[in-house]
C-alpha positions as CSV (number, residue, x, y, z in Angstrom):
1,M,1.2,-25.1,-18.2
2,T,4.3,-24.7,-15.9
3,E,3.6,-25.3,-12.2
4,Q,3.8,-22.1,-10.2
5,R,6.6,-22.1,-7.7
6,P,6.0,-21.2,-4.1
7,V,6.8,-17.8,-2.7
8,L,9.6,-17.5,-0.1
9,V,9.0,-15.0,2.8
10,T,12.0,-14.8,5.1
11,G,10.8,-13.7,8.5
12,G,7.5,-15.0,7.4
13,A,6.2,-15.5,11.0
14,G,6.9,-12.0,12.0
15,F,4.5,-9.1,12.0
16,I,4.7,-7.9,8.4
17,G,5.8,-11.3,7.1
18,S,2.7,-13.1,8.5
19,N,0.4,-10.5,7.0
20,L,2.1,-10.8,3.7
21,A,2.0,-14.6,3.8
22,D,-1.7,-14.5,4.7
23,R,-2.5,-12.4,1.6
24,L,-0.3,-14.6,-0.7
25,A,-2.0,-17.8,0.6
26,A,-5.5,-16.2,0.3
27,D,-4.6,-15.4,-3.3
28,G,-3.9,-19.2,-3.9
29,E,-0.1,-19.2,-3.7
30,T,2.0,-21.6,-1.7
31,V,4.1,-19.8,0.8
32,L,7.4,-20.9,2.3
33,V,7.4,-19.3,5.7
34,Y,11.1,-19.2,6.6
35,D,11.6,-18.1,10.3
36,S,13.8,-18.9,13.2
37,L,10.8,-18.4,15.6
38,L,13.2,-16.7,18.1
39,R,11.1,-13.5,18.5
40,P,8.6,-13.9,21.3
41,G,5.0,-14.4,20.0
42,V,5.8,-15.2,16.4
43,E,5.0,-18.9,16.9
44,R,1.4,-17.7,17.4
45,N,1.5,-15.9,14.0
46,L,2.7,-19.1,12.4
47,A,0.0,-21.2,14.1
48,W,-2.6,-18.7,12.9
49,L,-1.3,-19.0,9.3
50,Q,-1.4,-22.8,9.4
51,R,-5.0,-22.8,10.7
52,R,-6.2,-20.4,8.0
53,H,-4.2,-22.0,5.1
54,P,-3.3,-25.6,6.0
55,R,-2.5,-26.5,2.4
56,R,-0.8,-23.2,1.4
57,I,1.6,-22.5,4.3
58,V,4.9,-24.5,4.4
59,P,6.9,-23.7,7.6
60,V,10.7,-23.7,7.4
61,V,12.1,-23.2,10.9
62,A,15.7,-22.1,10.4
63,D,18.0,-19.2,10.8
64,I,18.8,-16.9,7.9
65,G,22.4,-17.8,8.5
66,D,21.8,-21.5,7.8
67,A,23.1,-21.6,4.2
68,A,22.2,-25.2,3.6
69,E,18.5,-24.8,4.6
70,L,18.2,-21.4,3.0
71,G,19.8,-22.7,-0.2
72,R,17.3,-25.6,-0.4
73,T,14.4,-23.3,0.2
74,V,15.6,-20.7,-2.4
75,R,15.9,-23.5,-5.0
76,E,12.1,-24.2,-4.6
77,A,11.0,-20.6,-4.7
78,G,9.7,-18.4,-7.5
79,A,10.0,-15.1,-5.7
80,V,11.6,-13.9,-2.4
81,F,10.3,-11.3,0.0
82,H,13.2,-10.8,2.4
83,L,12.0,-9.6,5.8
84,A,14.1,-11.6,8.2
85,A,16.1,-9.2,10.4
86,Q,17.3,-8.1,13.7
87,V,14.9,-5.2,14.2
88,A,15.8,-3.2,17.3
89,V,18.3,-0.3,17.4
90,T,18.8,-1.1,21.1
91,T,19.8,-4.7,20.5
92,S,22.2,-3.6,17.8
93,L,24.0,-1.4,20.4
94,T,24.4,-4.3,22.8
95,D,25.2,-6.9,20.2
96,P,26.5,-5.3,17.0
97,A,28.2,-8.5,15.8
98,G,24.9,-10.4,16.0
99,D,23.1,-7.5,14.3
100,F,25.7,-7.6,11.5
101,A,25.4,-11.4,11.1
102,T,21.6,-11.3,10.7
103,N,21.0,-8.1,8.8
104,L,24.1,-7.9,6.5
105,R,25.7,-11.2,6.3
106,G,22.3,-12.9,6.1
107,T,21.2,-10.6,3.3
108,V,24.4,-11.0,1.2
109,G,24.2,-14.8,1.7
110,L,20.6,-14.8,0.4
111,L,21.5,-12.7,-2.6
112,E,24.4,-15.1,-3.5
113,L,22.0,-18.1,-3.3
114,V,19.6,-16.3,-5.5
115,R,22.3,-15.3,-8.0
116,R,23.3,-18.9,-8.4
117,Q,19.8,-19.9,-9.7
118,A,19.4,-20.5,-13.4
119,R,16.2,-18.5,-13.5
120,P,15.6,-14.8,-12.5
121,L,14.2,-14.7,-9.0
122,P,12.7,-11.4,-7.8
123,V,13.9,-10.2,-4.4
124,I,11.9,-7.5,-2.5
125,F,13.8,-6.3,0.6
126,A,12.5,-4.6,3.7
127,S,14.8,-1.7,4.5
128,T,14.3,1.2,6.9
129,N,14.1,5.0,7.2
130,K,17.1,4.7,9.5
131,V,19.3,4.7,6.4
132,Y,18.9,8.5,6.4
133,G,20.5,8.9,9.8
134,D,19.1,11.1,12.6
135,L,18.2,14.0,10.2
136,S,19.6,16.4,12.7
137,D,20.2,19.0,10.0
138,L,16.5,19.5,9.5
139,A,15.3,22.8,11.1
140,L,12.2,22.0,13.1
141,D,9.5,23.9,15.0
142,L,7.5,22.4,17.9
143,R,3.7,22.8,17.3
144,D,0.9,21.0,19.1
145,D,3.1,18.3,20.7
146,A,4.8,17.5,17.4
147,Y,8.0,18.5,15.6
148,V,7.4,19.9,12.1
149,P,9.9,21.0,9.5
150,V,10.5,24.7,8.9
151,R,10.8,24.2,5.2
152,D,7.4,24.2,3.5
153,D,8.3,21.6,0.9
154,I,9.4,19.0,3.4
155,R,6.4,19.7,5.6
156,A,4.1,19.2,2.6
157,R,5.9,16.1,1.0
158,G,8.2,14.5,3.5
159,I,11.7,13.0,3.0
160,G,12.4,11.8,-0.5
161,E,14.7,9.1,-1.8
162,D,17.2,11.7,-3.0
163,R,18.0,12.4,0.7
164,P,21.7,11.4,1.2
165,L,22.3,8.2,3.1
166,D,23.8,8.6,6.6
167,F,23.9,5.4,8.6
168,H,23.7,5.8,12.4
169,T,23.9,3.0,15.0
170,P,24.9,-0.6,14.2
171,Y,21.3,-1.3,13.1
172,G,21.4,1.6,10.7
173,C,24.7,0.4,9.3
174,S,23.7,-3.2,8.9
175,K,20.3,-2.4,7.3
176,G,21.7,0.4,5.2
177,A,24.5,-1.7,3.8
178,A,22.1,-4.5,3.1
179,D,19.8,-2.0,1.3
180,Q,22.8,-1.0,-0.9
181,Y,23.8,-4.6,-1.6
182,V,20.2,-5.5,-2.7
183,L,20.2,-2.5,-5.1
184,D,23.7,-3.2,-6.4
185,Y,22.9,-6.8,-7.2
186,A,20.3,-5.5,-9.7
187,R,23.0,-3.2,-11.1
188,S,26.0,-5.5,-11.1
189,F,24.3,-8.9,-11.7
190,G,20.9,-8.1,-13.2
191,L,18.9,-9.6,-10.3
192,P,15.4,-8.2,-10.3
193,T,15.3,-6.5,-6.9
194,A,13.6,-3.6,-5.1
195,V,13.9,-2.0,-1.7
196,F,11.4,-0.5,0.7
197,R,12.7,2.0,3.2
198,M,9.9,1.8,5.7
199,S,8.7,4.2,8.2
200,C,6.6,2.9,11.3
201,I,4.3,0.1,10.3
202,Y,1.5,-1.1,12.6
203,G,-1.4,-3.5,12.6
204,P,-2.6,-7.0,13.6
205,H,0.0,-9.6,14.6
206,Q,2.4,-7.0,15.8
207,R,4.0,-8.1,19.1
208,G,5.2,-4.6,20.0
209,T,7.8,-4.0,22.6
210,E,9.5,-1.0,24.1
211,D,12.3,-1.5,21.6
212,Q,10.4,-2.0,18.4
213,G,6.8,-1.8,17.2
214,W,5.8,1.2,19.3
215,V,2.2,1.7,18.2
216,A,1.2,-1.8,19.2
217,H,3.3,-1.5,22.3
218,F,1.5,1.6,23.4
219,L,-1.8,0.0,22.9
220,I,-0.8,-3.2,24.7
221,R,0.4,-1.3,27.7
222,A,-2.6,1.0,27.8
223,L,-5.2,-1.8,27.4
224,A,-3.5,-3.5,30.4
225,G,-3.6,-0.3,32.5
226,E,0.2,-0.1,32.5
227,A,2.4,2.9,32.2
228,I,4.0,3.8,28.8
229,S,7.7,4.9,28.7
230,L,8.6,7.7,26.3
231,F,12.3,8.3,25.4
232,G,12.8,11.9,24.7
233,D,9.9,14.3,24.9
234,G,7.4,12.3,22.9
235,C,7.0,14.9,20.2
236,Q,8.9,12.8,17.7
237,V,6.9,12.5,14.5
238,R,6.5,9.4,12.2
239,D,4.2,8.7,9.3
240,I,2.6,5.5,10.5
241,L,1.3,3.0,7.9
242,Y,-1.2,0.2,8.4
243,V,0.2,-3.2,7.5
244,D,-2.4,-3.9,4.8
245,D,-1.1,-1.0,2.8
246,V,2.4,-2.3,3.2
247,V,1.4,-5.7,1.8
248,D,-0.2,-3.9,-1.2
249,A,3.1,-2.2,-1.9
250,Y,5.1,-5.4,-1.7
251,L,2.8,-7.3,-4.0
252,A,2.7,-4.3,-6.5
253,A,6.6,-4.3,-6.5
254,R,6.6,-8.0,-7.4
255,R,4.1,-7.5,-10.2
256,R,6.0,-4.6,-11.6
257,I,9.5,-5.8,-10.9
258,G,10.4,-5.7,-14.6
259,T,10.1,-1.9,-14.6
260,V,11.1,-1.1,-11.0
261,S,14.1,-3.4,-10.5
262,G,17.0,-1.6,-8.8
263,T,14.7,1.0,-7.2
264,A,14.4,2.1,-3.6
265,F,11.1,3.3,-2.4
266,N,10.3,5.3,0.8
267,L,7.2,3.6,2.3
268,G,5.1,5.2,5.0
269,G,1.8,6.9,5.7
270,G,3.0,10.2,4.2
271,P,2.1,13.7,5.5
272,A,-1.6,12.7,5.9
273,N,-0.6,10.1,8.5
274,A,2.2,12.1,10.2
275,V,1.7,12.0,14.0
276,S,3.8,12.3,17.1
277,L,4.1,9.8,19.9
278,R,2.1,12.1,22.2
279,Q,-0.7,12.5,19.7
280,V,-1.0,8.7,19.3
281,I,-1.2,8.5,23.1
282,Q,-3.9,11.2,23.2
283,E,-5.9,9.2,20.7
284,I,-5.5,6.0,22.7
285,E,-6.9,7.9,25.7
286,V,-9.9,8.9,23.7
287,L,-10.3,5.2,22.6
288,L,-10.1,4.0,26.2
289,G,-12.0,6.8,27.8
290,R,-9.3,7.2,30.5
291,P,-5.8,8.8,30.8
292,V,-2.6,6.8,30.3
293,D,0.3,7.0,32.8
294,L,3.5,8.2,31.1
295,H,7.1,7.8,32.2
296,Y,10.0,9.7,30.5
297,G,13.5,8.6,29.8
298,P,16.5,10.0,27.9
299,W,16.7,10.3,24.1
300,R,17.8,7.2,22.4
301,S,20.9,7.1,20.1
302,G,20.1,8.0,16.5
303,D,16.4,8.8,17.2
304,Q,14.9,11.0,14.5
305,R,12.8,13.9,15.9
306,Y,11.0,13.9,12.5
307,Y,10.6,11.4,9.8
308,V,7.8,11.4,7.2
309,S,8.1,9.6,3.9
310,D,7.7,11.3,0.6
311,T,5.6,8.6,-1.0
312,R,5.2,10.0,-4.5
313,R,7.7,7.6,-6.1
314,A,6.0,4.5,-4.6
315,R,2.5,5.8,-5.3
316,D,3.2,6.7,-8.9
317,R,5.4,3.8,-10.0
318,L,3.5,1.1,-8.1
319,G,0.0,2.5,-8.5
320,L,-0.7,2.5,-4.8
321,A,-4.0,3.8,-3.3
322,A,-4.3,6.3,-0.5
323,P,-3.2,4.7,2.8
324,R,-5.6,4.0,5.6
325,P,-6.1,7.0,7.9
326,W,-4.1,6.5,11.1
327,R,-7.0,7.0,13.6
328,E,-9.0,4.3,11.7
329,G,-6.1,2.0,11.7
330,L,-5.4,2.5,15.4
331,R,-9.0,1.5,16.2
332,A,-8.6,-1.6,14.1
333,L,-5.4,-2.6,15.9
334,A,-7.0,-2.0,19.3
335,S,-9.9,-4.2,18.3
336,W,-7.5,-7.0,17.2
337,L,-5.5,-6.7,20.5
338,R,-8.6,-6.9,22.6
339,N,-9.6,-10.1,20.9
340,E,-6.1,-11.5,20.9
341,H,-5.4,-10.9,24.5
342,A,-8.9,-11.0,26.1
343,P,-9.4,-10.6,29.0
344,A,-7.4,-7.4,29.1
345,E,-5.9,-8.2,32.5
346,A,-4.0,-11.0,30.9
347,L,-2.1,-8.7,28.5
348,P,1.7,-8.9,28.8
């Protein structure tokens, strides 16, 4: 029997990466956790993984641009989940060259290393809903603190993969171009690849900030009794998805890569989990039993007033179950944050 090769997770100490690595290790696989550990808090995720799976987690502390170290790691791997990224639109606007280097050059470099391997190596890539631009052409109504599409079909189903690509902001350009490279390497070179264009993901081990990971950030601020800043009017709608459901999708894509290679999937909570920023804050107030102080700022560049994933392609082709209801997931995240940061006064 051939020895099973380890699984490479780039960005493996990050929020989604650590949850994915945990599931893989729990399933008996060895995981190469490739991460630069530059994002604040991710070293705690890696330490948690090593405590839980001391024989299954193999840390590789290196940048995605380190071709020598990445090449050595790719040669060991039997599959690649590529989650390493610069993740904030705001950072891309202040350092577009750095955003390009990580998100696009890093991805193409990884694809080239994979292409040189003698054996087919599946690559599952974490893309973003930002590839569809700001969706400013969508006619929207404002109802109950939330923007909703005027068109019945979009309101019922969300945004499908047939939506034209329209990259906005350097982040949208770098991730969108990487998205297309990953798909084209399946078409041009026969690499078994798949892409997930993700909506807003939340859950344990998310170190949310004002720039990225807003659901966790809202909870962290509220638990600490601190004000939350909203950019725009707070009626922006996203279909938030609990991280366990994301991991299910990634593992399903790997299992079915022979039939889904070269495919992009929109991945989010779908219309059942479509919720505005204000509505999430209202639910947090219910959870805490007290109001939350809000501050308002100007709209951010490229911000979508409405984005909800049409999840039918992912559900049908990957056999995904219904996602966790958002209120239930919010309570689970609040419970994890209380334990992680207890006492609450010590929260950042």
